[in-house]
C-alpha positions in Angstrom: 7.3 -163.2 -31.6 7.7 -164.5 -35.1 10.3 -167.2 -35.8 12.4 -164.7 -37.8 12.4 -162.2 -35.0 13.3 -165.0 -32.5 16.4 -166.0 -34.5 17.4 -162.3 -34.8 17.0 -161.9 -31.0 19.2 -164.9 -30.4 21.9 -163.5 -32.7 21.7 -160.1 -30.9 21.8 -161.8 -27.5 25.2 -163.3 -28.5 26.4 -159.8 -29.6 26.0 -160.2 -33.3 24.1 -157.3 -34.8 25.4 -157.0 -38.4 23.4 -159.5 -40.3 20.9 -159.8 -43.2 18.5 -162.5 -44.4 19.1 -164.3 -47.7 17.2 -166.9 -49.7 19.5 -169.9 -49.9 18.7 -170.0 -53.6 20.8 -166.8 -53.8 23.8 -168.5 -52.2 26.3 -168.9 -55.1 28.1 -172.3 -55.1 30.9 -172.6 -57.6 33.6 -175.1 -58.5 36.3 -172.3 -58.7 35.9 -171.8 -55.0 36.9 -175.4 -54.3 39.8 -175.1 -56.7 41.0 -172.1 -54.7 40.8 -174.1 -51.5 42.8 -177.0 -53.0 45.3 -174.8 -54.9 45.8 -171.7 -52.8 44.9 -172.3 -49.2 47.4 -173.5 -46.6 44.5 -175.1 -44.6 43.7 -177.6 -47.4 44.0 -181.1 -46.0 45.3 -179.8 -42.7 42.0 -178.9 -40.9 39.1 -181.1 -40.0 36.5 -178.7 -41.4 38.3 -177.8 -44.6 38.4 -179.6 -47.9 38.9 -182.5 -48.6 36.9 -183.1 -45.4 33.8 -181.4 -46.7 31.1 -182.5 -49.2 31.7 -182.3 -52.9 30.6 -179.1 -54.7 27.5 -180.8 -56.0 26.6 -182.1 -52.5 27.1 -178.5 -51.2 24.5 -177.3 -53.8 22.1 -180.0 -52.7 22.7 -179.1 -49.0 21.7 -175.4 -49.6 18.7 -176.5 -51.6 17.2 -178.1 -48.5 16.8 -174.8 -46.8 14.4 -171.9 -47.2 16.1 -169.2 -45.1 19.6 -168.2 -44.2 21.2 -165.4 -42.2 24.5 -163.8 -43.4 26.7 -162.4 -40.6 29.1 -159.7 -41.4 32.4 -159.0 -39.5 34.9 -156.3 -40.1 38.3 -156.2 -38.6 41.9 -155.2 -39.2 44.8 -157.4 -37.9 48.4 -157.1 -38.9 49.3 -159.9 -36.4 48.1 -163.3 -37.6 48.0 -164.7 -34.0 45.6 -162.0 -32.9 43.5 -162.7 -36.0 43.4 -166.4 -35.1 42.3 -165.6 -31.5 39.6 -163.2 -32.7 38.4 -165.8 -35.2 38.2 -168.5 -32.5 36.2 -166.1 -30.2 33.8 -165.2 -33.0 33.3 -168.8 -34.1 32.7 -169.9 -30.6 29.9 -167.3 -30.4 28.5 -168.4 -33.7 28.4 -172.0 -32.6 26.3 -170.9 -29.6 23.9 -169.0 -31.9 23.4 -172.2 -33.9 22.8 -174.2 -30.7 20.3 -171.7 -29.4 18.5 -171.5 -32.7 18.3 -175.3 -32.7 16.9 -175.3 -29.2 14.3 -172.6 -30.3 12.7 -175.2 -32.6 14.9 -175.1 -35.7 16.3 -178.7 -35.9 18.0 -178.0 -39.2 20.0 -175.0 -37.9 23.5 -175.1 -39.3 26.2 -172.5 -39.0 29.1 -171.9 -41.4 31.9 -170.1 -39.6 33.4 -166.8 -40.8 37.0 -168.1 -40.8 38.7 -171.4 -40.3 37.3 -173.1 -37.2 40.1 -172.3 -34.7 38.1 -173.7 -31.8 41.2 -175.7 -30.8 44.7 -174.5 -30.5 45.8 -177.1 -33.0 43.5 -178.6 -35.6 43.7 -182.2 -36.8 43.7 -183.0 -40.5 41.1 -185.8 -40.3 37.4 -185.0 -39.5 37.2 -188.3 -37.6 39.9 -187.1 -35.2 38.3 -183.7 -34.5 38.4 -182.8 -30.8 35.1 -180.7 -30.9 33.0 -182.4 -33.6 29.8 -181.1 -32.0 30.9 -177.5 -32.4 33.3 -177.3 -35.3 31.9 -176.1 -38.6 33.2 -175.4 -42.1 33.5 -171.9 -43.6 31.2 -170.8 -46.5 34.3 -171.2 -48.8 34.8 -174.8 -47.6 31.3 -175.4 -48.7 32.1 -174.0 -52.2 30.3 -170.7 -51.6 31.3 -167.8 -53.8 31.2 -165.3 -51.0 31.9 -162.4 -53.3 28.9 -163.1 -55.5 26.7 -164.0 -52.6 27.2 -160.9 -50.3 27.5 -158.1 -52.9 23.8 -158.2 -53.8 23.1 -157.7 -50.1 25.0 -154.4 -50.2 27.9 -155.8 -48.1 31.5 -154.8 -48.9 34.0 -157.4 -50.0 37.3 -156.9 -52.0 40.5 -158.8 -52.4 42.9 -157.5 -49.8 46.5 -156.8 -50.9 47.8 -155.7 -47.5 47.3 -156.8 -43.9 46.6 -153.2 -42.9 43.4 -153.2 -44.9 40.1 -153.9 -43.2 38.9 -157.4 -43.8 35.2 -158.3 -44.4 34.3 -161.8 -43.3 31.0 -163.6 -43.5 29.3 -166.4 -41.7 26.1 -168.1 -42.7 23.3 -169.6 -40.5 21.0 -171.9 -42.4 17.6 -172.1 -40.8 14.4 -174.0 -41.7 
């Protein structure tokens, strides 16, 4: 089995079937994304895996440049109730952390997952990364790493739009970086 097929098999074994491969050079990193985090997201400064607890935008660019392969995971869901959305996010992110671990154990020491939504592995997050209760498993989102998700996933044919109402289907994306 090729290395790519093995990673795909691991993802499927964890129930993740909607994914595509991308060259990390095609991951768009933009300063505006960080500004939206800082001036528009209620998680800013309140969660261990959100800015300002993440690398600078330039460090994010450097990070992605160290990889040759990445997998984009696509998730679609509708939630009017924020609590249900948070529980779903926690379950999905827990599964994604297991994918990262299994890919690592399959011989990819640089495997690194970016969650599809704020970590939510704990009932309450701490604002300082040093105080994180699950530092081995918690991960930032693509947006926390300054990824312009809109510009990154559209060329792959994935849907993504700004939602104006909670009754609309959300499209979320996680990234697995693999070497």
